[in-house]
Every structure is written in C-alpha cells, then in structure tokens.
Residue, then its C-alpha position, 0 to 999 in steps of 0.5 A: x135676454x136683451x139683444x146685444x149691441x154691435x159693440x157688445x157682439x164684437x166684445x163677446x167674439x174677442x173675449x171668446x178668442x182670449x179665453x180660448x187662448x188661455x184654455x189652450x195655454x193650460x192644456x199645452x203646459x199642464x197636460x194633467x188638467x185636460x179633463x178638468x178643463x174639458x168638463x166645463x162650458x165657457x159661457x159669456x154672461x154680462x152679469x158675471x165677471x168670472x164665476x163657476x158652477x161646477x158645470x159652467x164658467x160664466x164670464x163677462x166679455x168686457x171684464x175679460x177684455x179689461x183683465x187681459x189688457x191689464x195682465x195677459x196671464x191673469x185670464x189663464x190664472x183665473x180660469x185655472x183658479x176657477x177649475x181647481x175649485x171644481x177639482x177640490x169640490x169647493x163649490x159643494x158647500x154645507x148648511x151653516x157654512x160661514x161663506x166669507x171664511x169659506x170663500x177666502x179659505x178656498x181662494x187661498x188653497x187654489x192660489x197657493x197651488x197655482x203659484x207652487x206650479x211655478x209656470x211663467x204663463x200663470x205668474x201675476x202681480x198678486x203673487x207678491x201680495x199673497x206671499x206674506x199670507x202664504x208664509x204665515x199660514x205655512x207656519x201654522x198649518x202642515x198643508x194649505x187645504x181649504x178645510x184646514x185654512x177654514x178651521x184655522x181662520x175660526x181661531x181668531x188669530x187672524x183679524x177681520x181687517x187682515x182677512x179682508x185684505x187677504x180676500x182682495x189679493x187672493x180672489x180670482x173669481x166669484x163664488x155666487x153660484x156655489x150658494x144657489x141662484x144664477x141662470x138655471x137654463x145655462x147651469x143644468x148639467x143634465x143627468x151628470x152627477x157633478x160630485x162623482x164626475x169631479x171625484x173621478x177627475x181628481x183621482x185621475x189628476x193625482x195619479x198623473x201628477x204622482x207619475x210626472x212629478x217627483x216632489x209632493x207639491x201643493x197641488x198633489x197634497x190637496x189632491x191626496x187630501x180630497x181623494x183620501x178615503x173617509x171612514x164612518x168610525x161609528x159604523x166600523x166600531x159597531x161591526x166589530x161587535x161579536x154576534x152572541x146568543x142570549x136566552x129569552x122567552x118569546x111571549x108572542x110565539x109561546x102558547x103556555x096551554x099547549x106547553x103545560x098540557x104536553x108536560x102533563x101528558x108526556x112527562x118532561x116532553x112539551x108539545x111546543x118548544x118555546x123560542x128561547x134564543x135571539x141574536x145580538x151584537x155584544x162585546x165579549x172579549x175585546x182589546x183597545x190599545x192607546x198609543x201614548x207616545x209624545x205624538x199621540x196625546x191630549x184632547x184627540x185621545x180623550x175624544x177617541x176614548x169618549x166616543x168609543x165608550x159611547x158606541x160600545x155602551x149603547x144598545x146594551x153592547x156589554x155582555x154579562x161575560x165582557x172582558x174589555x182591556x184598555x191598554x196604554x202603551x208607548x214603547x212599553x205598556x204603561x197602564x192596563x185596565x179591565x172593563x166588565x161593565x158600563x160603570x167600569x168604563x164610566x169610571x175609567x174615563x173619569x179617573x184615567x189620565x192619558x199621558x204622552x211619553x216615549x217612542x212607539x212600539x206596537x209589539x208589547x201590546x200584542x205580546x201581552x194579548x198573546x199572554x192573556x189568550x194563553x192564560x185563558x183570560x181571553x177566550x172569545x177575543x173579537x179583536x184589537x183596536x189600536x189608536x196611534x199615529x202609525x209610526x212604530x214597530x209592528x209584529x213580524x207575524x199576524x196575530x190570530x185575531x182581527x186587528x184594526x189600526x185607527x191612524x190619527x193622521x193629519x198628513x195627506x201622505x199614506x201611513x203603512x200598516x201590515x197587510x194583516x191589519x185593517x187601517x182606518x185613517x182619521x184626521x183631527x177634525x174628524x175625531x173631534x167631531x165624532 
C-alpha cells in the first residue's frame, strides 16, 4: 500500500471524525440500531466511495469530506443505508442474479425504510427525487422489500431509462463487495458466520421496534419479511405420508433349499421364515382441501395442486388402498373428488377447474371429513391439508387427526390458526417456484 501524503493523512483524520459523528447520531436517535452499527468496522480506503461487505464498511476520506460539505445529513443517511443492506442480507446474493436489477431493488427498499423513519438528521434532497418512484411502486406492491421490487422490475412495466434514473437517485453506496473482490485482508471476518450474525441482529431489531413503535412502518415490514420462517413444503408433504407394511420376498436373505426341506420334514413348518415385510411411506387415507374463495385462486392454486400431485405420485406414494379426497370449498363445499391412483390424479389435474367464489368458512370441510370417518369411508386418515389465505371460520374443537393449513400469505403480518393445527406460510413466489 502506497504511503499517504500529509494532506491525505489529514483528510483521513477528518473523515474519521465525520463518520464517527454520523455513527453517534444514528445510535442516539435510533437506539434499536446499536448492535447493527456496532458490528461493522469502518475502514478508510481511497479506492471506495462507500461500500459494505457485511463485516466492514469502506469509505474514501476525500469522498466523505465532499459529501459532508454538500449535505451533512448525507453521511449518516449513507451509513445507515449501508448497514440496513446487511440487516436485510442484501449482500448475500445468488447465482444468476441480475446485478443491476438487484442493486436497484435493494437500494429502493432501504431508502424507503430510511425516509419512512421521519428522522430530521437523515433527511436529504434525494428523498424528493425518490418520492414519485416510491408512490408508483406502492401502487403496485403491498410492501416494498428488495425481493418483491426485484421480481416486479422483471415485468417490463418499468422502462430501462426509468430504471437508470431510479438507480441514480436511490444509490447510497457501492455494491461491488457483494459480488466478490476487494481487499481480502480487510474483509476477513474470522470465524464469525456473518449470515447467522445478521439474522440474529434482524430478529432483535424487529422485537425492539415492535415494542417501541405502534405502527407497522416500512422498516418493521421488511424485518418481518426477512425474519419470516421459510418452509420446505416438499419435505413437509413427504413427512405427511403414512408408514405402512407391504409384503415382499427378500431374495437376498431367503434360502429356498432350507425352506423346502423344512416343509418336507415337518409338514407345514419351514426351517427358516422368509423376510416378507418392508416399511414404506405410502398415502392411505388423505384429504386435501382447497379454499376457492375469491382471495385464493388462479395460477397459485394450480401450481400448488400440481406440485402436491408431483410429490404424492413420486416414489410409488399411492398405496393399493388409497383414498385421497380433494375438496374445493369456500363458505360451502363446491366439489369433491376421490383419487385412488396416479391416473386419477392426472385426470383430476387435467379436467378440474379451480374457481374463486364467495367467502371462506373452513368448518364444512371438517364436518364432511367427520361424516366420511363415521361412515368408515376413511378408516386410516393420515391428515388433512388445507390450502388457504387463512381468513375464515375455524372449527371450535380440534379434529381427531392431523391438520395443516398451508397459508398463502404475501403480507409480512402473521396469520392466526388454532393451536391444534400446523401452520406453513408461503408467499406467491415460493409457491410458483415449487
């Protein structure tokens, strides 16, 4: 590394004082940010205007001084901007990501959160420039998270020219270090698992914010979404299979000579009992209920049914005595289909139409299943899987079988289900990518 001139040394010292002042302003005014700000090292580096890696924030002393001279609030805003990228784990990217689109989506998400805080020491001229874009996106998306904005920008509704304009007015840092490179000797985090560290910080921030603030502001919404538990629906569905016995002959462990000799010598008593049984997970009696109310419909339901079909029909999941009921219901039962084979399931998927109708009431399905059990049409019920948005009337009492509600929920707000039911929340993009 080249030796710094006396002038550069003075700039570095001054920049340290400026960024420490910005850091303290955040800590005094936003106490819930203490751990997030405290877990990054601020390092002067002439090669970066302002860039974060997850463990470090690199900044150019000269750029910082010029920024402070232009607008004193910008230093604190850019520092918070960079730290919030860590909190939301925007720096943890995936293979094949569209960098320009992801950079813009991440910047819009954090800038919206900062403006929404309404703190005077963070106000900046670029908020005015951002207002039109924020208003436009709020009309398109329920919540402005990086993931949702990234997906929306792929729709083609925002022109390349407009995206370029947005990139300029939402930028608060550089994202080069997110994609590799940089001074590795400064960016090593030792034995710390940065992803787990920032997960823990995000959960703590959400708890503190929900205690301190009565509203559900943009920052709280983003934290709820990033902290929301993700489920592997495929594995969950496989665990719902029932263990059953199927007779087979173990060719490897059965000696036919000893077996027949025993029958000849002792009559019907073999010398060696062949291994005839094996354990396998097969669907015996199972119910899938689909909420066909107006709020749950279209491609999302089709994809859910398709994936459920793929999982249940794989690895010979259908037993010779399968009774799989698929029930469509809103506030009343609209359709009942009995599936006894993979062919039946294929036919159902080809021919049945999922329609959105009225309100949601879960009770008719449970009443109907109870009737099937009483009539002994279901004698080995493994469980009931209910695909819904969760907004409906639940039975007052727990049924005598396992029940799981697969909640289609694009909101970061929690959906309540009774204690006796398993809840699996999934967003549209998770269902469509099954």
